[in-house]
C-alpha positions in Angstrom: 46.0 22.2 -84.3 44.9 19.0 -83.1 41.6 18.3 -82.8 40.3 17.9 -79.0 39.2 14.6 -79.3 42.8 13.5 -80.1 44.2 15.5 -77.1 41.6 13.6 -74.3 43.0 10.4 -76.2 46.8 11.7 -75.4 45.9 12.3 -71.5 44.1 9.4 -71.2 46.9 7.2 -72.2 49.3 8.9 -69.8 47.0 7.6 -66.7 48.7 4.7 -64.4 47.6 2.2 -62.2 48.1 2.5 -58.5 50.8 1.3 -57.4 51.0 -1.6 -55.2 52.3 1.4 -52.4 49.3 3.0 -52.7 47.3 0.4 -52.5 48.2 -0.7 -49.1 48.4 3.0 -47.9 44.6 2.9 -49.0 43.7 -0.3 -47.4 45.2 1.0 -43.8 43.3 4.0 -44.4 39.8 2.1 -44.7 40.9 -0.4 -42.4 41.3 2.9 -39.5 38.2 4.5 -40.6 35.9 1.4 -40.5 37.7 -0.7 -37.6 35.8 0.7 -34.9 32.3 -0.5 -36.4 33.7 -3.2 -37.1 34.8 -4.2 -33.9 31.5 -3.2 -32.5 29.9 -5.1 -34.7 32.2 -8.5 -34.4 33.6 -9.2 -31.1 35.2 -12.7 -30.1 33.4 -14.5 -27.8 34.1 -13.8 -24.1 36.1 -10.8 -25.2 33.4 -8.0 -23.1 34.2 -8.1 -19.1 33.1 -5.9 -16.2 36.1 -3.4 -17.0 34.6 -3.0 -20.5 31.1 -2.1 -19.5 30.4 1.1 -18.0 28.1 1.8 -15.1 24.6 1.7 -15.8 25.3 0.6 -19.5 23.0 -1.8 -19.5 19.3 -1.1 -19.1 16.1 -2.8 -18.9 15.2 -2.4 -22.4 18.3 -4.4 -23.2 17.4 -7.6 -20.9 15.6 -10.2 -22.9 12.3 -11.2 -21.1 13.3 -13.9 -18.3 16.9 -14.0 -18.9 17.8 -13.0 -15.3 16.8 -16.0 -13.2 16.4 -16.4 -9.3 20.3 -18.2 -9.3 21.5 -14.8 -10.7 19.9 -12.7 -7.9 22.8 -12.5 -5.0 21.1 -13.8 -1.4 19.4 -10.7 1.0 19.9 -8.0 -2.5 16.1 -7.5 -2.8 14.9 -5.7 0.2 11.3 -4.1 1.0 11.6 -1.1 -1.3 11.8 -3.4 -4.4 9.6 -5.8 -3.6 6.0 -5.6 -5.1 3.6 -5.2 -2.1 0.8 -6.2 -3.9 2.0 -9.6 -4.8 4.9 -10.6 -1.7 3.4 -10.5 1.7 6.5 -8.3 3.9 7.6 -10.0 7.0 5.1 -10.2 10.2 6.5 -7.5 12.5 3.4 -7.2 14.8 2.9 -9.3 18.0 -0.4 -9.5 20.5 0.4 -8.5 23.5 -3.0 -8.8 25.3 -3.6 -12.1 27.4 -6.1 -14.5 25.8 -5.3 -13.2 22.4 -3.9 -14.4 19.0 -3.4 -13.5 15.2 -6.2 -13.6 13.0 -5.0 -11.9 10.3 -1.9 -10.3 8.8 -2.0 -7.4 6.3 0.5 -7.0 3.2 2.7 -4.5 5.5 3.3 -7.3 8.0 1.1 -5.8 10.7 -1.3 -7.8 12.9 -5.3 -8.1 13.8 -5.4 -9.8 17.3 -8.7 -11.2 18.2 -9.8 -13.6 21.6 -8.6 -16.8 21.9 -11.5 -19.6 21.9 -13.7 -18.7 25.4 -12.7 -21.3 27.9 -15.0 -22.8 30.3 -14.6 -24.0 33.9 -17.0 -25.5 36.4 -17.2 -26.7 39.9 -18.0 -30.5 39.0 -20.9 -32.7 40.4 -22.6 -30.6 42.8 -23.0 -31.8 46.4 -26.2 -31.1 48.1 -25.2 -28.9 51.7 -27.5 -28.2 54.7 -28.0 -24.4 55.4 -30.2 -22.3 57.9 -30.7 -18.8 58.7 -27.3 -18.3 58.7 -25.6 -17.7 54.8 -23.6 -20.9 54.3 -21.1 -21.2 50.9 -22.8 -23.9 48.8 -20.0 -24.2 46.3 -17.2 -22.2 45.0 -14.2 -22.0 42.3 -11.1 -19.8 41.6 -10.8 -18.2 38.5 -7.5 -17.1 37.2 -6.9 -13.3 36.6 -6.2 -11.2 32.9 -9.3 -11.8 31.8 -13.3 -11.1 32.3 -16.0 -13.8 33.1 -19.6 -14.6 32.8 -20.1 -16.4 35.9 -23.6 -18.5 36.1 -24.9 -20.7 39.0 -28.6 -22.1 39.5 -28.8 -23.3 43.2 -31.5 -26.1 43.7 -33.2 -26.0 47.3 -34.9 -28.3 48.4 -36.8 -28.8 51.7 -37.3 -32.1 53.5 -38.9 -34.0 56.5 -41.6 -31.4 57.0 -44.1 -32.2 59.6 -45.3 -29.0 61.0 -49.4 -29.2 61.4 -49.6 -25.9 59.5 -48.8 -24.6 55.8 -45.8 -22.7 56.3 -44.0 -20.3 52.9 -40.1 -20.8 53.1 -38.4 -18.2 51.7 -34.7 -19.1 50.7 -31.9 -16.1 49.3 -29.1 -17.3 46.9 -26.0 -14.9 46.4 -23.8 -15.7 43.5 -20.7 -13.6 44.0 -17.3 -13.2 41.7 -14.6 -11.0 42.7 -14.6 -9.0 45.4 -18.0 -8.8 47.8 -18.6 -5.5 45.1 -17.5 -6.4 42.2 -19.8 -8.5 40.9 -23.0 -10.2 43.1 -26.5 -10.7 42.0 -28.3 -12.2 44.7 -32.3 -13.4 44.3 -34.8 -15.1 46.8 -37.4 -17.8 45.8 -40.7 -18.8 48.3 -41.7 -22.5 48.7 -45.2 -23.0 50.0 -45.4 -26.2 52.4 -49.4 -27.5 52.6 -50.1 -29.1 55.4 -49.1 -32.6 55.3 -46.4 -32.2 52.4 -42.8 -32.9 53.8 -40.9 -32.6 50.7 -40.6 -29.2 48.4 -37.7 -27.7 45.9 -36.7 -24.9 43.6 -34.2 -23.5 41.9 -32.7 -19.7 41.5 -30.9 -18.7 38.1 -28.1 -16.6 38.4 -25.6 -14.5 36.3 -22.7 -12.0 37.0 -19.9 -10.7 35.3 -16.7 -10.3 36.5 -14.7 -7.1 35.2 -11.0 -8.0 33.9 -8.4 -8.5 37.0 -5.1 -8.8 36.8 -5.3 -10.6 40.0 -6.9 -14.2 40.5 -10.6 -14.3 42.6 -12.9 -16.5 43.7 -16.8 -17.2 42.6 -19.0 -18.7 45.0 -22.9 -19.5 45.7 -24.1 -18.9 49.5 -27.0 -19.7 50.4 -29.7 -18.9 53.7 -32.8 -19.4 55.3 -34.5 -15.7 55.1 -37.8 -16.9 56.8 -38.6 -14.8 59.6 -37.8 -17.0 62.5 -36.4 -20.0 60.0 -38.6 -23.0 58.8 -40.3 -24.6 61.5 -41.2 -28.3 62.4 -38.8 -30.9 61.4 -37.9 -29.8 57.9 -34.1 -29.3 56.9 -33.2 -26.9 54.2 -30.7 -28.3 51.3 -28.7 -26.7 48.3 -26.8 -27.7 45.8 -25.3 -25.7 42.9 -22.9 -25.9 39.9 -20.7 -22.7 39.6 -19.6 -22.1 35.6 -17.5 -19.7 34.5 -16.4 -18.7 30.8 -13.8 -16.3 29.4 -15.4 -13.4 27.4 -13.8 -12.1 24.6 -12.3 -8.5 24.4 -12.9 -6.2 21.2 -11.1 -7.5 18.4 -7.9 -4.7 18.1 -5.1 -4.0 15.4 -1.6 -3.6 16.2 0.8 -1.2 14.8 3.7 -2.1 15.9 7.2 -1.8 13.5 10.6 -3.3 13.2 13.2 -1.1 14.3 16.1 -2.0 12.0 19.7 -0.3 11.5 20.5 1.2 8.6 22.9 -1.5 7.3 20.4 -4.2 7.5 17.9 -2.3 5.4 18.6 -3.5 1.6 16.2 -1.3 -1.5 
């Protein structure tokens, strides 16, 4: 009877190396099992195109920082939804509809705040002295365009000349500043000029101010004066008045507009 050790040596001596055919078969099996992993790791250059990429396959973590430049973004592809409104101001979509207004600021949404333009000033120029009596006479006047509120001012300058009355007298002169219609904005004031015996000349002025409300129509501002003395001035005295009318546009209160832009669905990009 043989010993176990001699039996093991006999069996070992009968094992043979794999044949060439077996080696080819094993190699093919190995490649079939590991080829997919190989292809995923080692790919020829320019071998992956849009057809090989699944929809949404490239996500944000897959993109390197600063890997997409502005040249790669299609014009018009980034719309209001994708814009960071804290850094990019949207297109201006408001307007100032009121007269004599302009944009004073634009918010991040494109809405505008409107304020009045700088005040405009007008005047009638150098004043010319005009005589007046107990009947009201127009001393100065000017036309004002509609669409805004005005502050109108005048200071008629009254002079008395040629007085030779043998008695002292007091001359009462009334002047009225009117702007707009007869009852829109008016102010009337009176001044008394005392003439002692032997004094031939005297003078005084009457400051007048009115606020003319805004009107869509043009209007007229004028100054009229009259001798309001009972019986009028006596002796050879002559009354004259001169005035320059000044008008300044007043600023309306600042208003914010909320106008929006109407667009079609086809023109809006997210």
